[in-house]
C-alpha positions as a Markdown table, in Angstrom:
| # | Residue | x | y | z |
|---|---|---|---|---|
| 1 | Met | -89.7 | 19.6 | 16.6 |
| 2 | Gln | -86.0 | 18.7 | 16.0 |
| 3 | Tyr | -85.0 | 16.1 | 13.5 |
| 4 | Gly | -81.9 | 13.8 | 13.1 |
| 5 | Leu | -81.4 | 11.0 | 10.8 |
| 6 | Phe | -82.5 | 8.2 | 13.2 |
| 7 | His | -84.0 | 10.1 | 16.3 |
| 8 | Gly | -85.8 | 13.3 | 17.1 |
| 9 | Ala | -87.4 | 15.1 | 19.9 |
| 10 | Gly | -90.2 | 17.6 | 20.4 |
| 11 | Val | -92.2 | 19.5 | 23.0 |
| 12 | Arg | -96.0 | 19.3 | 23.0 |
| 13 | Gln | -97.5 | 22.6 | 24.4 |
| 14 | Cys | -100.8 | 21.9 | 26.0 |
| 15 | Gly | -103.0 | 23.4 | 28.8 |
| 16 | Leu | -100.9 | 22.0 | 31.7 |
| 17 | Gly | -97.5 | 22.9 | 30.4 |
| 18 | Ala | -94.9 | 21.5 | 28.0 |
| 19 | Arg | -94.6 | 17.7 | 27.5 |
| 20 | Pro | -91.3 | 16.7 | 25.9 |
| 21 | Phe | -91.2 | 13.6 | 23.8 |
| 22 | Gln | -88.6 | 11.7 | 21.8 |
| 23 | Phe | -89.2 | 9.5 | 18.6 |
| 24 | Ser | -87.0 | 7.3 | 16.5 |
| 25 | Phe | -87.7 | 6.5 | 12.8 |
| 26 | Phe | -86.8 | 3.0 | 12.9 |
| 27 | Pro | -88.8 | 1.0 | 14.0 |
| 28 | Asp | -91.4 | 3.3 | 15.9 |
| 29 | Leu | -92.6 | 5.3 | 12.9 |
| 30 | Leu | -92.5 | 2.7 | 10.1 |
| 31 | Lys | -96.3 | 2.8 | 9.7 |
| 32 | Val | -96.6 | 6.6 | 9.8 |
| 33 | Ile | -93.7 | 7.9 | 7.5 |
| 34 | Pro | -92.8 | 6.7 | 3.9 |
| 35 | Val | -89.9 | 4.4 | 4.3 |
| 36 | Ser | -88.6 | 4.7 | 0.8 |
| 37 | Ile | -87.5 | 8.3 | 1.0 |
| 38 | His | -85.8 | 7.9 | 4.3 |
| 39 | Val | -83.9 | 4.8 | 3.1 |
| 40 | Asn | -82.8 | 6.8 | 0.1 |
| 41 | Val | -81.5 | 9.5 | 2.5 |
| 42 | Leu | -79.5 | 6.9 | 4.4 |
| 43 | Leu | -78.2 | 5.4 | 1.1 |
| 44 | Phe | -77.0 | 8.7 | -0.3 |
| 45 | Ser | -75.4 | 9.6 | 3.1 |
| 46 | Val | -73.4 | 6.3 | 3.0 |
| 47 | Ile | -72.3 | 7.0 | -0.6 |
| 48 | Leu | -71.4 | 10.5 | 0.5 |
| 49 | Val | -69.2 | 9.2 | 3.3 |
| 50 | Val | -67.5 | 6.6 | 1.2 |
| 51 | Val | -66.8 | 8.8 | -1.8 |
| 52 | Thr | -65.4 | 11.5 | 0.5 |
| 53 | Met | -63.1 | 9.1 | 2.2 |
| 54 | Val | -61.8 | 7.7 | -1.1 |
| 55 | Gly | -61.2 | 11.3 | -2.3 |
| 56 | Thr | -59.3 | 12.0 | 0.9 |
| 57 | Ala | -57.3 | 8.9 | 0.5 |
| 58 | Phe | -56.4 | 9.9 | -3.1 |
| 59 | Phe | -55.5 | 13.4 | -2.0 |
| 60 | Met | -53.2 | 12.0 | 0.7 |
| 61 | Tyr | -51.5 | 9.7 | -1.7 |
| 62 | Asn | -51.0 | 12.4 | -4.3 |
| 63 | Ala | -49.8 | 15.0 | -1.8 |
| 64 | Phe | -47.5 | 12.7 | 0.3 |
| 65 | Gly | -46.8 | 9.8 | -2.0 |
| 66 | Lys | -44.3 | 9.6 | -4.8 |
| 67 | Pro | -44.6 | 13.0 | -6.6 |
| 68 | Phe | -43.9 | 11.6 | -10.1 |
| 69 | Glu | -46.5 | 9.0 | -9.8 |
| 70 | Thr | -50.1 | 10.5 | -9.3 |
| 71 | Leu | -53.3 | 8.5 | -8.8 |
| 72 | His | -55.9 | 9.7 | -11.1 |
| 73 | Gly | -54.4 | 13.3 | -10.7 |
| 74 | Pro | -56.6 | 16.4 | -10.3 |
| 75 | Pro | -59.4 | 15.4 | -12.6 |
| 76 | Gly | -60.0 | 12.2 | -10.5 |
| 77 | Leu | -60.2 | 14.4 | -7.3 |
| 78 | Tyr | -62.5 | 16.8 | -9.0 |
| 79 | Leu | -64.8 | 14.0 | -10.1 |
| 80 | Leu | -64.9 | 12.6 | -6.5 |
| 81 | Ser | -65.5 | 16.0 | -5.1 |
| 82 | Phe | -68.3 | 16.5 | -7.5 |
| 83 | Ile | -69.9 | 13.0 | -6.7 |
| 84 | Ser | -69.7 | 13.7 | -3.0 |
| 85 | Gly | -71.2 | 17.2 | -3.3 |
| 86 | Ser | -74.0 | 16.0 | -5.4 |
| 87 | Cys | -74.8 | 13.3 | -2.9 |
| 88 | Gly | -74.7 | 15.8 | -0.1 |
| 89 | Cys | -77.2 | 18.1 | -2.0 |
| 90 | Leu | -79.4 | 15.1 | -2.7 |
| 91 | Val | -79.4 | 14.2 | 1.0 |
| 92 | Met | -80.4 | 17.7 | 2.0 |
| 93 | Ile | -83.1 | 17.9 | -0.6 |
| 94 | Leu | -84.5 | 14.5 | 0.1 |
| 95 | Phe | -84.5 | 15.0 | 3.9 |
| 96 | Ala | -86.2 | 18.5 | 3.8 |
| 97 | Ser | -88.8 | 17.3 | 1.2 |
| 98 | Glu | -89.5 | 14.2 | 3.2 |
| 99 | Leu | -90.4 | 16.4 | 6.1 |
| 100 | Lys | -92.3 | 19.1 | 4.2 |
| 101 | Ile | -94.2 | 17.2 | 1.5 |
| 102 | His | -95.4 | 14.4 | 3.7 |
| 103 | His | -96.3 | 16.7 | 6.7 |
| 104 | Leu | -94.2 | 14.6 | 8.9 |
| 105 | Ser | -94.1 | 17.1 | 11.8 |
| 106 | Glu | -97.9 | 16.9 | 12.3 |
| 107 | Lys | -97.8 | 13.1 | 11.9 |
| 108 | Ile | -95.1 | 12.6 | 14.5 |
| 109 | Ala | -96.6 | 15.2 | 16.9 |
| 110 | Asn | -100.0 | 13.5 | 16.7 |
| 111 | Tyr | -98.6 | 9.9 | 16.7 |
| 112 | Lys | -100.5 | 7.8 | 19.3 |
| 113 | Glu | -102.7 | 10.9 | 20.4 |
| 114 | Gly | -106.3 | 10.4 | 21.1 |
| 115 | Thr | -108.6 | 13.2 | 20.1 |
| 116 | Tyr | -106.4 | 16.2 | 20.4 |
| 117 | Ala | -104.5 | 17.4 | 17.3 |
| 118 | Tyr | -101.2 | 19.3 | 17.8 |
| 119 | Lys | -100.0 | 21.9 | 15.3 |
| 120 | Thr | -96.3 | 22.4 | 14.7 |
| 121 | Gln | -94.9 | 25.7 | 15.6 |
| 122 | Ser | -91.2 | 25.2 | 14.6 |
| 123 | Glu | -88.9 | 22.6 | 13.0 |
| 124 | Lys | -85.1 | 22.3 | 13.6 |
| 125 | Tyr | -82.7 | 20.2 | 11.9 |
| 126 | Ser | -80.1 | 18.3 | 14.1 |
| 127 | Thr | -76.4 | 18.1 | 13.4 |
| 128 | Ser | -76.8 | 15.2 | 11.0 |
| 129 | Phe | -78.5 | 17.5 | 8.5 |
| 130 | Trp | -76.1 | 20.3 | 8.7 |
| 131 | Leu | -73.1 | 17.9 | 8.3 |
| 132 | Ser | -74.5 | 16.8 | 5.0 |
| 133 | Lys | -74.9 | 20.4 | 4.0 |
| 134 | Gly | -71.2 | 21.1 | 4.6 |
| 135 | His | -70.5 | 18.8 | 1.5 |
| 136 | Cys | -73.0 | 20.6 | -0.8 |
């Protein structure tokens, strides 16, 4: 299984060979997964991006603007960096806990399956997960 924030993919290994499949969290899996944690992951991701962009704008203004007139100075940049880092860590922790605690790999692999139950062999996080890790 490979997970992104909105879409994912997996391969079902069965007697006749591998069967690749794709899934999306919205709207396909709304009945299978807990939506509240995934909405929190998306909310903190948006906060992370906005605060990082504001911090970058403050840095650009302080670095290339009028040198005698700083906007919030170093403590403001430290605060914005701390907030974006905290949001990045929360996104990572919530996304990983969403998968592990609620056993989403098994739920997604067995979604719309009849009598056969698939076991998950490996899980991989897509680029969206590792981009949020870079802020932590």
